[in-house]
Backbone as JSON, one array per atom type, in Angstrom:
{
  "sequence": "METALEFLGLFPEAHAWNVSILSTDKRAVVYRPSCSRDVLRQNLPTWLSLHNTHFFIRPLLRTLVFLDLDGFPSQHWEALVRLQPRAIVETSPGNLQAWFTLDTASSGPTAVYVTKELAKALGGDPGSTAMGQQGRMPGSINVKPGRANHKATLLLADLQCLNEKEFLAVTSAPKLAVVGGSVVTAPAKPGLKALKQDDHSAADWKAACNFFEGNPQATVADAKAALQGGAGAWGTTANKANQSLS",
  "N": [[-14.58, -0.61, 11.91], [-15.45, -2.76, 10.62], [-13.33, -2.65, 8.19], [-11.22, -2.89, 9.07], [-11.14, -5.34, 10.09], [-11.47, -6.77, 7.73], [-8.74, -6.58, 6.57], [-6.98, -7.62, 8.31], [-8.21, -10.03, 8.5], [-6.94, -10.65, 5.57], [-4.64, -12.07, 6.17], [-4.46, -14.81, 6.83], [-2.18, -16.46, 7.76], [-0.87, -15.68, 9.55], [-0.11, -15.61, 12.8], [0.47, -13.79, 14.64], [0.91, -10.53, 15.57], [2.35, -7.2, 15.52], [1.84, -4.49, 16.95], [1.45, -1.12, 17.27], [0.37, 2.21, 18.84], [0.21, 5.37, 18.58], [0.71, 8.55, 20.3], [-0.05, 12.23, 19.19], [2.32, 12.92, 20.0], [3.56, 11.25, 19.66], [3.98, 9.39, 22.07], [4.24, 6.38, 23.18], [0.7, 4.79, 23.69], [-0.54, 2.31, 23.18], [1.7, -0.62, 23.36], [2.52, -3.76, 21.61], [4.64, -5.89, 20.6], [4.09, -8.77, 20.07], [1.43, -9.71, 19.67], [-1.49, -11.51, 19.9], [-3.73, -13.12, 17.85], [-6.56, -13.46, 18.4], [-6.42, -11.77, 20.4], [-6.12, -9.18, 19.61], [-8.43, -8.83, 18.48], [-9.85, -9.11, 19.89], [-9.18, -6.63, 21.53], [-9.78, -4.42, 19.45], [-12.2, -2.83, 18.58], [-11.85, -0.91, 21.08], [-8.88, -0.31, 20.49], [-9.54, 1.31, 18.22], [-10.96, 3.37, 18.84], [-9.77, 5.07, 19.9], [-9.21, 8.48, 20.44], [-7.09, 10.94, 18.33], [-4.78, 9.3, 17.8], [-2.53, 7.35, 16.42], [-2.52, 4.46, 14.55], [-0.89, 2.12, 13.94], [0.41, -1.51, 12.4], [1.38, -4.95, 12.3], [1.75, -7.89, 10.58], [3.16, -10.31, 11.5], [5.19, -11.58, 9.87], [7.63, -13.73, 7.92], [7.27, -13.92, 5.64], [6.5, -11.24, 4.8], [6.2, -8.45, 2.58], [6.37, -5.08, 2.56], [5.4, -1.86, 1.17], [5.64, 1.72, 1.33], [4.4, 4.06, -0.29], [4.09, 7.68, -1.04], [2.78, 9.87, -2.7], [2.02, 8.1, -4.34], [1.96, 7.89, -7.97], [-1.25, 7.86, -10.36], [-0.82, 7.06, -12.89], [0.34, 4.8, -12.81], [-1.06, 2.44, -11.72], [-2.14, 0.51, -12.33], [-0.02, -1.34, -12.72], [0.97, -1.87, -10.21], [-1.29, -3.29, -9.33], [-0.61, -5.27, -10.79], [1.32, -6.31, -9.07], [0.15, -8.25, -7.43], [-0.45, -7.6, -4.57], [-1.26, -7.98, -1.25], [-2.85, -6.31, 0.04], [-3.89, -2.99, -0.58], [-3.76, 0.25, 0.48], [-4.93, 3.78, 1.06], [-3.63, 6.07, 2.51], [-4.05, 8.72, 2.85], [-4.91, 11.19, 0.73], [-4.0, 10.3, -2.36], [-1.83, 9.24, -1.32], [-0.39, 6.01, -0.42], [-0.23, 2.72, 1.08], [1.4, -0.23, 0.4], [0.87, -4.23, 0.84], [2.14, -7.16, 0.56], [2.77, -10.38, 0.09], [5.32, -13.42, -0.01], [5.2, -16.18, -1.54], [5.08, -18.85, 0.1], [6.34, -21.27, -1.03], [8.15, -20.83, -2.93], [11.57, -20.45, -4.06], [12.78, -18.4, -4.33], [14.21, -15.0, -4.22], [15.11, -12.98, -1.19], [12.3, -11.56, 1.42], [13.57, -9.66, 2.29], [14.67, -8.32, 0.42], [12.96, -8.09, -2.31], [11.53, -6.06, -0.89], [13.18, -3.82, -0.99], [13.87, -3.62, -3.51], [11.54, -3.41, -5.0], [10.55, -0.89, -3.31], [12.63, 0.95, -5.03], [11.85, 0.47, -7.46], [9.03, 1.27, -7.6], [9.25, 4.0, -6.75], [9.25, 3.71, -4.07], [9.72, 4.85, -0.17], [12.47, 4.85, 0.75], [13.3, 4.86, 3.18], [11.38, 3.45, 4.79], [11.71, 0.72, 4.6], [12.56, -1.48, 6.4], [12.54, -4.38, 7.93], [10.92, -4.62, 9.97], [9.18, -2.74, 9.5], [6.03, -0.86, 10.24], [2.86, -0.44, 9.25], [0.09, 1.65, 8.24], [-2.99, 0.89, 10.1], [-6.06, -0.12, 8.62], [-8.88, 1.57, 8.64], [-8.43, 3.47, 10.54], [-7.66, 6.29, 11.72], [-6.1, 8.91, 10.45], [-4.02, 10.76, 12.12], [-2.22, 12.89, 11.21], [-0.5, 15.73, 10.97], [-1.9, 18.23, 8.4], [-3.41, 16.08, 6.95], [-6.17, 16.31, 7.57], [-7.76, 14.17, 9.04], [-8.03, 12.0, 7.71], [-9.49, 8.81, 7.14], [-8.48, 5.35, 6.86], [-7.88, 3.9, 3.7], [-9.22, 0.95, 2.65], [-8.22, -0.03, -0.7], [-7.8, -1.99, -1.91], [-8.06, -5.92, -1.92], [-7.27, -9.0, -1.45], [-6.45, -12.31, -1.25], [-3.59, -13.32, -2.54], [-0.33, -14.18, -3.47], [2.74, -12.17, -3.84], [3.37, -11.4, -7.78], [5.94, -13.19, -9.1], [6.95, -12.95, -11.67], [5.66, -10.72, -12.55], [7.37, -8.86, -10.88], [9.92, -9.27, -11.48], [9.6, -7.71, -14.12], [9.01, -4.94, -13.12], [10.98, -4.16, -11.72], [14.5, -3.07, -12.33], [17.14, -4.81, -13.53], [20.67, -5.36, -12.37], [22.91, -3.63, -13.76], [26.61, -3.95, -15.45], [30.11, -2.67, -15.13], [33.02, -1.72, -16.61], [35.52, -0.05, -14.66], [38.36, 1.76, -14.74], [40.24, -1.02, -14.27], [38.38, -2.59, -13.14], [35.5, -4.27, -12.12], [31.93, -3.11, -11.79], [29.16, -2.2, -10.12], [26.94, -0.28, -11.91], [24.43, 2.31, -11.3], [21.31, 1.23, -10.42], [18.1, 2.06, -12.56], [14.99, 3.62, -12.36], [12.63, 1.7, -12.32], [9.86, 2.24, -13.13], [8.62, 4.95, -15.32], [9.41, 8.55, -14.77], [7.45, 11.27, -13.31], [5.97, 13.54, -16.05], [5.81, 17.12, -16.72], [3.79, 18.2, -17.3], [1.62, 16.25, -15.94], [-1.07, 15.18, -15.02], [-2.13, 13.51, -13.33], [-2.36, 13.45, -10.25], [-5.15, 14.49, -9.76], [-6.44, 12.37, -11.54], [-6.22, 10.35, -10.26], [-7.39, 10.87, -7.27], [-10.2, 11.05, -8.39], [-10.0, 8.71, -8.98], [-10.28, 7.1, -6.49], [-11.98, 8.16, -4.92], [-14.09, 6.61, -6.18], [-13.39, 3.93, -5.87], [-14.43, 4.26, -2.93], [-16.66, 4.87, -3.35], [-17.97, 2.39, -4.76], [-17.06, -0.45, -3.07], [-17.05, -3.05, -4.43], [-16.22, -2.74, -7.04], [-14.29, -3.68, -9.99], [-10.51, -3.26, -10.96], [-11.06, -2.62, -13.62], [-13.57, -2.27, -14.02], [-13.38, 0.6, -12.73], [-11.53, 1.95, -14.37], [-13.2, 1.95, -16.68], [-15.24, 3.7, -16.06], [-14.47, 6.06, -15.31], [-13.27, 6.83, -17.69], [-15.2, 7.65, -18.74], [-17.42, 5.88, -19.65], [-20.48, 3.72, -19.97], [-23.04, 2.52, -18.31], [-23.15, 0.71, -14.95], [-21.76, 2.32, -13.18], [-21.3, 4.38, -13.67], [-22.36, 6.6, -12.99], [-21.76, 7.11, -10.52], [-19.16, 8.1, -11.31], [-19.11, 10.23, -12.67], [-20.01, 11.75, -10.52], [-17.71, 11.62, -8.79], [-15.75, 13.01, -10.8], [-16.33, 15.34, -10.55], [-16.38, 16.25, -8.04], [-14.04, 17.03, -7.8], [-14.11, 19.57, -9.24]],
  "CA": [[-14.32, -1.58, 12.54], [-15.13, -3.84, 9.29], [-12.49, -2.81, 7.26], [-9.97, -3.49, 9.76], [-10.9, -7.05, 10.26], [-11.25, -7.53, 6.57], [-7.68, -6.33, 6.74], [-6.7, -8.81, 9.19], [-8.34, -11.58, 7.5], [-6.23, -11.17, 4.46], [-3.18, -12.57, 6.22], [-4.92, -16.02, 7.68], [-1.28, -17.38, 8.14], [-0.52, -15.02, 10.58], [-0.56, -15.8, 14.35], [0.53, -12.44, 15.76], [0.87, -9.09, 14.96], [3.08, -6.26, 15.83], [0.67, -3.37, 17.33], [1.71, 0.15, 18.64], [-0.65, 2.96, 18.94], [1.21, 6.73, 19.51], [-0.41, 9.66, 20.61], [0.01, 12.9, 18.21], [3.36, 13.54, 20.26], [4.55, 10.05, 19.43], [4.08, 8.45, 22.78], [3.13, 5.35, 22.94], [-0.22, 4.54, 24.06], [-0.12, 0.73, 23.38], [2.63, -1.45, 22.5], [2.27, -5.32, 21.52], [5.44, -6.43, 19.55], [3.66, -9.8, 19.32], [-0.38, -9.74, 19.96], [-1.82, -13.21, 19.28], [-5.17, -12.81, 16.78], [-7.39, -13.61, 19.28], [-6.0, -10.49, 21.47], [-6.01, -8.19, 18.98], [-9.77, -8.63, 17.33], [-10.76, -8.65, 21.08], [-8.99, -5.1, 21.77], [-9.81, -3.74, 18.15], [-12.61, -1.88, 19.37], [-11.61, 0.13, 22.25], [-7.88, 0.79, 19.99], [-9.8, 2.42, 17.2], [-11.86, 4.14, 19.3], [-9.0, 6.37, 21.02], [-9.08, 9.65, 19.94], [-6.17, 11.58, 18.28], [-3.88, 8.62, 18.25], [-1.68, 6.81, 15.15], [-2.72, 2.66, 15.06], [0.42, 1.14, 13.28], [0.41, -2.69, 12.71], [2.55, -5.28, 10.7], [1.63, -8.89, 10.58], [4.64, -11.26, 12.13], [5.75, -13.07, 8.67], [8.67, -13.82, 7.21], [7.22, -13.21, 4.02], [5.82, -9.93, 4.32], [6.34, -7.17, 1.73], [5.65, -3.52, 3.0], [6.0, -0.89, 0.76], [5.35, 2.9, 1.61], [3.96, 4.79, -1.29], [3.61, 8.41, -0.87], [2.14, 10.37, -3.59], [2.19, 7.2, -5.44], [1.19, 8.43, -9.3], [-1.88, 7.4, -10.9], [-0.72, 6.51, -14.25], [1.34, 3.43, -12.6], [-1.93, 1.96, -10.99], [-2.13, -0.84, -12.86], [1.44, -2.06, -13.02], [1.14, -2.14, -8.61], [-2.16, -4.04, -9.43], [-0.45, -6.54, -11.55], [2.22, -7.22, -8.94], [-0.72, -8.33, -6.79], [-0.69, -7.03, -3.18], [-2.54, -8.54, -0.55], [-4.19, -5.34, 0.1], [-3.42, -1.49, -0.88], [-3.99, 1.27, 1.7], [-5.01, 5.1, 1.0], [-3.59, 6.65, 4.16], [-4.47, 9.83, 2.77], [-5.17, 11.45, -0.5], [-2.53, 10.37, -3.09], [-0.24, 8.64, -0.34], [-0.94, 4.33, -0.54], [0.6, 1.19, 1.47], [0.86, -1.64, -0.16], [1.45, -5.02, 1.2], [2.43, -8.23, -0.75], [3.35, -11.39, 0.37], [5.88, -13.86, -1.18], [4.79, -17.55, -1.83], [6.07, -19.95, 1.09], [6.99, -22.71, -1.84], [9.2, -20.27, -3.45], [13.19, -20.8, -3.25], [13.43, -16.88, -4.69], [14.34, -13.48, -3.28], [14.15, -12.99, 0.19], [11.47, -10.45, 1.61], [14.23, -8.11, 2.58], [15.1, -8.05, -1.07], [12.12, -7.66, -2.54], [10.86, -5.23, -0.42], [14.05, -2.43, -1.06], [14.04, -3.9, -4.88], [10.4, -2.78, -5.47], [10.72, 0.35, -3.37], [13.26, 1.6, -5.76], [11.15, 0.41, -9.28], [7.93, 2.28, -7.28], [9.75, 5.04, -6.03], [8.54, 3.69, -2.48], [9.95, 5.34, 0.66], [13.66, 4.07, 1.29], [13.32, 4.6, 5.21], [10.31, 2.29, 5.4], [12.2, -0.92, 3.77], [13.34, -2.19, 7.32], [11.84, -5.9, 8.3], [9.95, -4.36, 11.29], [8.25, -1.45, 9.32], [4.59, -0.99, 10.85], [1.97, 0.06, 8.57], [-1.24, 2.31, 9.24], [-4.09, 0.06, 9.83], [-7.01, 0.53, 7.06], [-10.34, 1.98, 9.54], [-8.2, 4.15, 11.38], [-7.86, 7.98, 11.39], [-4.66, 9.74, 9.97], [-4.37, 12.41, 12.83], [-1.1, 13.38, 10.82], [-0.87, 16.95, 10.4], [-2.1, 18.44, 6.82], [-4.14, 15.03, 6.35], [-8.01, 16.25, 7.19], [-8.31, 13.23, 9.77], [-8.71, 11.05, 6.71], [-9.42, 7.33, 7.34], [-7.47, 4.99, 6.13], [-8.9, 3.29, 3.17], [-8.72, -0.09, 1.78], [-8.62, 0.21, -1.98], [-7.64, -3.52, -2.83], [-8.14, -6.67, -0.83], [-6.95, -9.8, -2.25], [-5.7, -13.28, -0.96], [-2.97, -13.57, -3.66], [1.22, -13.31, -3.2], [3.36, -11.76, -5.11], [3.43, -11.9, -9.03], [7.22, -12.96, -9.58], [7.21, -12.22, -13.27], [5.8, -8.74, -12.8], [8.33, -8.2, -10.15], [11.45, -9.42, -12.37], [9.33, -6.72, -15.07], [9.57, -3.88, -13.19], [12.5, -3.93, -11.18], [15.99, -3.08, -12.66], [18.59, -5.8, -13.32], [21.87, -4.61, -12.54], [24.06, -3.63, -15.35], [28.11, -3.86, -15.21], [30.76, -1.68, -16.38], [34.53, -1.35, -16.1], [36.01, 1.22, -14.52], [39.96, 1.36, -13.8], [40.44, -2.56, -14.42], [38.04, -2.97, -12.13], [33.5, -4.72, -12.89], [31.39, -2.67, -10.78], [27.5, -2.31, -10.95], [26.38, 0.68, -11.89], [23.4, 2.35, -10.28], [19.9, 0.9, -11.71], [17.78, 2.65, -12.91], [13.82, 3.28, -11.72], [11.77, 0.64, -13.23], [8.57, 3.08, -14.1], [8.93, 6.45, -15.68], [8.95, 9.59, -13.96], [5.81, 12.12, -13.84], [5.45, 14.69, -16.54], [5.6, 18.43, -15.39], [2.12, 18.94, -17.39], [1.17, 15.27, -15.8], [-2.41, 15.42, -14.23], [-2.5, 12.26, -12.54], [-2.85, 13.73, -9.16], [-6.5, 14.86, -9.94], [-7.42, 11.77, -11.8], [-5.89, 9.77, -8.67], [-8.33, 11.2, -6.39], [-11.4, 10.8, -8.57], [-10.3, 7.03, -8.91], [-9.86, 6.86, -5.16], [-13.69, 8.29, -4.98], [-15.05, 5.75, -7.3], [-13.82, 2.99, -5.36], [-14.71, 4.47, -2.03], [-18.3, 4.52, -3.33], [-17.66, 1.27, -5.06], [-15.81, -1.44, -2.93], [-17.08, -4.43, -5.02], [-15.72, -2.8, -8.43], [-12.81, -4.08, -10.23], [-9.97, -2.09, -11.85], [-11.48, -2.27, -15.26], [-14.92, -0.88, -14.07], [-13.19, 1.98, -12.71], [-11.17, 2.85, -15.65], [-14.23, 2.44, -17.53], [-16.31, 4.53, -15.13], [-13.83, 7.3, -14.92], [-12.78, 7.39, -18.95], [-17.03, 8.4, -19.54], [-18.14, 4.67, -20.38], [-21.64, 4.14, -19.62], [-23.07, 1.62, -17.28], [-23.72, 1.37, -13.76], [-20.56, 2.89, -12.61], [-21.52, 6.02, -14.73], [-23.33, 7.96, -12.24], [-20.49, 7.57, -9.4], [-17.99, 7.94, -11.41], [-19.12, 11.67, -12.36], [-19.73, 12.89, -9.27], [-16.1, 11.4, -8.24], [-14.96, 13.57, -11.23], [-17.27, 16.75, -10.3], [-16.07, 16.62, -6.41], [-12.47, 17.51, -8.0], [-13.69, 20.16, -9.26]],
  "C": [[-14.45, -2.7, 11.42], [-14.24, -3.96, 8.72], [-11.46, -2.85, 7.75], [-9.82, -5.37, 10.08], [-11.1, -7.69, 8.99], [-9.64, -7.33, 6.19], [-6.7, -7.39, 7.46], [-7.06, -10.08, 8.73], [-7.64, -11.78, 6.32], [-5.03, -11.78, 5.14], [-3.82, -13.85, 7.38], [-3.79, -16.8, 8.59], [-0.51, -16.6, 9.9], [-1.35, -15.09, 11.89], [-0.32, -15.12, 15.46], [0.83, -11.48, 15.2], [1.37, -8.23, 16.01], [2.56, -4.87, 15.84], [1.38, -1.95, 17.83], [0.85, 1.67, 17.71], [0.09, 4.06, 19.53], [0.49, 7.73, 19.3], [0.41, 10.75, 19.59], [1.65, 13.84, 18.53], [4.29, 12.38, 20.44], [5.17, 8.96, 20.85], [3.5, 7.42, 22.69], [2.14, 5.05, 23.91], [-0.43, 2.76, 24.59], [0.62, 0.17, 22.92], [2.79, -2.89, 22.49], [3.34, -5.42, 20.41], [4.83, -7.52, 19.0], [2.2, -10.26, 19.98], [-0.59, -10.62, 19.25], [-2.82, -12.47, 18.56], [-6.37, -12.41, 17.55], [-7.79, -11.8, 20.29], [-6.25, -9.38, 20.97], [-7.62, -7.82, 18.3], [-10.62, -8.36, 18.93], [-10.59, -7.07, 21.25], [-9.32, -4.28, 20.67], [-10.68, -2.66, 18.38], [-12.49, -0.6, 20.15], [-10.01, 0.66, 21.57], [-8.78, 1.54, 18.96], [-10.43, 3.23, 17.5], [-11.17, 5.29, 20.17], [-8.74, 7.52, 20.16], [-7.49, 10.46, 19.66], [-4.62, 10.67, 18.46], [-3.79, 8.22, 16.53], [-2.01, 5.17, 15.58], [-2.31, 2.28, 13.58], [0.12, -0.14, 13.54], [1.33, -3.43, 11.39], [2.08, -6.76, 11.48], [2.9, -9.57, 10.52], [4.73, -12.57, 10.88], [6.75, -12.7, 8.05], [9.33, -13.56, 5.56], [6.71, -12.33, 3.48], [6.78, -8.87, 3.98], [6.09, -5.67, 1.89], [6.18, -2.57, 1.95], [4.92, 0.58, 0.98], [5.53, 4.03, 0.61], [3.76, 6.09, -1.47], [3.49, 9.14, -1.89], [2.18, 9.62, -4.92], [1.45, 7.86, -6.96], [0.45, 7.34, -10.1], [-1.9, 6.26, -12.11], [0.31, 5.03, -13.82], [0.55, 2.5, -11.6], [-1.78, 0.74, -11.22], [-0.5, -1.87, -13.06], [1.07, -2.57, -11.45], [0.11, -3.28, -9.1], [-1.54, -5.68, -9.87], [0.33, -7.25, -10.83], [1.1, -8.08, -8.06], [-0.9, -8.41, -5.64], [-1.64, -7.41, -2.64], [-3.51, -7.27, -0.31], [-3.04, -3.77, -0.5], [-4.42, -0.25, -0.2], [-4.2, 2.44, 1.57], [-4.96, 5.24, 2.02], [-3.7, 7.95, 4.0], [-4.3, 10.45, 1.16], [-3.84, 11.49, -1.49], [-1.24, 9.55, -2.56], [-1.06, 7.39, -0.24], [0.03, 3.67, 0.46], [0.24, 0.27, 0.72], [1.76, -2.82, 0.55], [1.38, -6.45, 0.48], [3.04, -9.55, 0.64], [4.08, -12.56, -0.36], [5.35, -15.93, -0.69], [6.29, -18.7, -1.13], [7.05, -21.15, 0.34], [7.93, -21.96, -2.37], [10.65, -20.51, -2.74], [13.93, -19.1, -4.17], [14.07, -16.08, -4.24], [13.86, -13.7, -2.13], [12.83, -11.95, 0.58], [12.13, -9.36, 1.54], [14.43, -7.21, 1.39], [14.26, -7.17, -1.89], [11.71, -6.35, -2.11], [11.87, -3.78, -0.91], [14.2, -2.77, -2.75], [12.29, -2.56, -5.23], [10.24, -1.23, -4.67], [11.75, 1.24, -4.21], [12.6, 1.85, -6.87], [10.03, 1.2, -8.62], [8.0, 3.59, -6.99], [8.88, 5.06, -4.28], [9.86, 4.45, -1.23], [11.25, 4.39, 1.31], [14.09, 3.85, 3.09], [12.73, 3.61, 5.48], [10.27, 0.98, 4.57], [12.38, -2.22, 4.75], [11.77, -3.35, 7.56], [10.43, -5.45, 9.32], [9.16, -3.03, 10.9], [6.67, -1.57, 9.71], [4.01, 0.41, 9.4], [0.46, 1.43, 9.35], [-2.33, 1.11, 8.99], [-5.24, 0.67, 9.47], [-8.59, 0.79, 8.35], [-9.96, 2.75, 10.33], [-8.14, 5.37, 10.97], [-6.36, 8.3, 11.28], [-4.96, 11.04, 10.68], [-2.88, 13.29, 12.34], [-1.42, 15.02, 10.3], [-1.1, 17.77, 8.98], [-2.93, 17.06, 6.19], [-5.61, 14.79, 6.58], [-8.31, 14.83, 8.01], [-9.04, 12.25, 8.86], [-8.45, 9.81, 7.26], [-8.94, 6.66, 6.3], [-8.09, 3.78, 5.64], [-8.46, 2.25, 2.22], [-9.36, -0.38, 0.27], [-8.57, -1.2, -2.72], [-7.4, -4.24, -1.81], [-8.33, -7.8, -1.88], [-6.01, -11.04, -1.35], [-4.84, -14.02, -1.74], [-0.98, -13.55, -2.98], [2.0, -13.17, -4.43], [3.6, -12.17, -6.02], [5.05, -12.28, -9.0], [7.87, -12.09, -10.6], [7.0, -11.09, -13.37], [6.89, -8.44, -11.99], [9.68, -7.81, -11.01], [10.92, -8.22, -13.36], [9.57, -5.21, -14.68], [10.81, -3.07, -12.6], [13.72, -4.4, -12.36], [17.15, -4.27, -12.41], [19.94, -4.65, -13.32], [22.91, -4.42, -13.83], [25.49, -3.33, -14.64], [29.03, -2.92, -15.85], [31.97, -2.06, -15.74], [35.15, -0.38, -16.43], [37.79, 0.8, -13.58], [40.13, -0.05, -13.99], [39.32, -2.91, -13.62], [36.36, -3.51, -12.76], [33.02, -4.1, -11.72], [30.14, -2.63, -11.34], [27.22, -1.46, -10.87], [25.01, 0.62, -11.79], [22.07, 1.69, -11.32], [19.33, 2.21, -11.31], [16.41, 2.46, -12.27], [13.28, 2.36, -12.55], [10.27, 1.38, -13.94], [9.13, 4.19, -14.09], [8.64, 7.08, -14.68], [7.85, 10.62, -14.46], [6.52, 13.29, -15.1], [5.38, 15.8, -16.36], [4.05, 18.58, -15.96], [1.46, 17.38, -16.82], [-0.15, 15.59, -14.66], [-2.95, 14.15, -13.28], [-2.72, 12.15, -10.99], [-4.55, 13.78, -9.1], [-7.22, 13.34, -10.47], [-7.31, 10.3, -10.31], [-7.12, 10.21, -7.81], [-9.76, 10.95, -6.92], [-11.33, 9.03, -8.64], [-10.5, 6.42, -7.36], [-11.7, 6.76, -4.53], [-14.33, 7.65, -4.99], [-14.73, 4.58, -6.52], [-13.94, 3.1, -3.61], [-16.5, 4.27, -2.19], [-18.48, 3.13, -3.82], [-16.97, 0.05, -4.91], [-15.94, -2.65, -3.4], [-16.69, -4.14, -6.05], [-14.24, -3.25, -8.41], [-12.05, -2.7, -10.79], [-10.45, -1.51, -13.47], [-12.56, -1.83, -14.93], [-14.46, 0.45, -13.62], [-12.4, 2.63, -13.79], [-12.12, 3.13, -16.87], [-14.91, 3.24, -17.38], [-15.74, 6.06, -15.59], [-13.44, 7.62, -16.23], [-14.65, 8.05, -19.59], [-17.5, 7.17, -19.87], [-19.21, 4.6, -19.7], [-21.59, 2.32, -18.99], [-23.47, 1.84, -16.3], [-22.93, 1.93, -12.8], [-20.8, 4.25, -13.27], [-21.66, 7.08, -13.8], [-22.48, 8.0, -10.9], [-19.27, 7.89, -9.86], [-17.83, 9.19, -11.64], [-19.1, 12.53, -11.45], [-18.49, 12.64, -8.89], [-15.51, 12.6, -8.84], [-15.87, 14.89, -10.94], [-17.09, 17.23, -9.02], [-14.23, 17.36, -6.66], [-12.81, 18.98, -8.42], [-13.95, 21.88, -8.42]]
}
């Protein structure tokens, strides 16, 4: 409950939310296309207590950018954080959802464009880039088969807007080429490097997630130092997180 309320508080400019709660066979148990903030808070305890259901949500904001990042490699965690998301949610081990908002004063690219470009650059699901795409409610249980009833965890929460400079750094500018006398756009390459065959980031990522679950107030720098074996107040938790992987 506290995690869900914290998530709702990250979007104070949202006066309404799109809420869908589905059964395991994808039948609608609750559907509120425009649920007011007060009604949502009032019904939250009941909706979170529904068994064997998927709780999906989206703030109704034209500036919202949502990314579904299944299998996101831990080596790119810092690049993701530098983009300044409002929230990063772990929906199951190694699978993330990132929530951003654009600065309303910005005259730059629209949320639709940013969503699609970031999905390409970060390896997000291209099928989840529609402007109505919902994400899993933090604090709810993921009852998808193979997810072991994992509770959606809020790994990062901050009232901030997308860093446009970092957005330009990770996305690829289109390259032009002359083909048959015509100028065409060459396919853009991913902004982040692909994983190597001997990459161990999956295990590293699980350790990092365990660390943040045990130390919700920790910073990225704290996690990095602890998981690299640094001394300090976080050392004990980091060791436990690493031991749990063996």
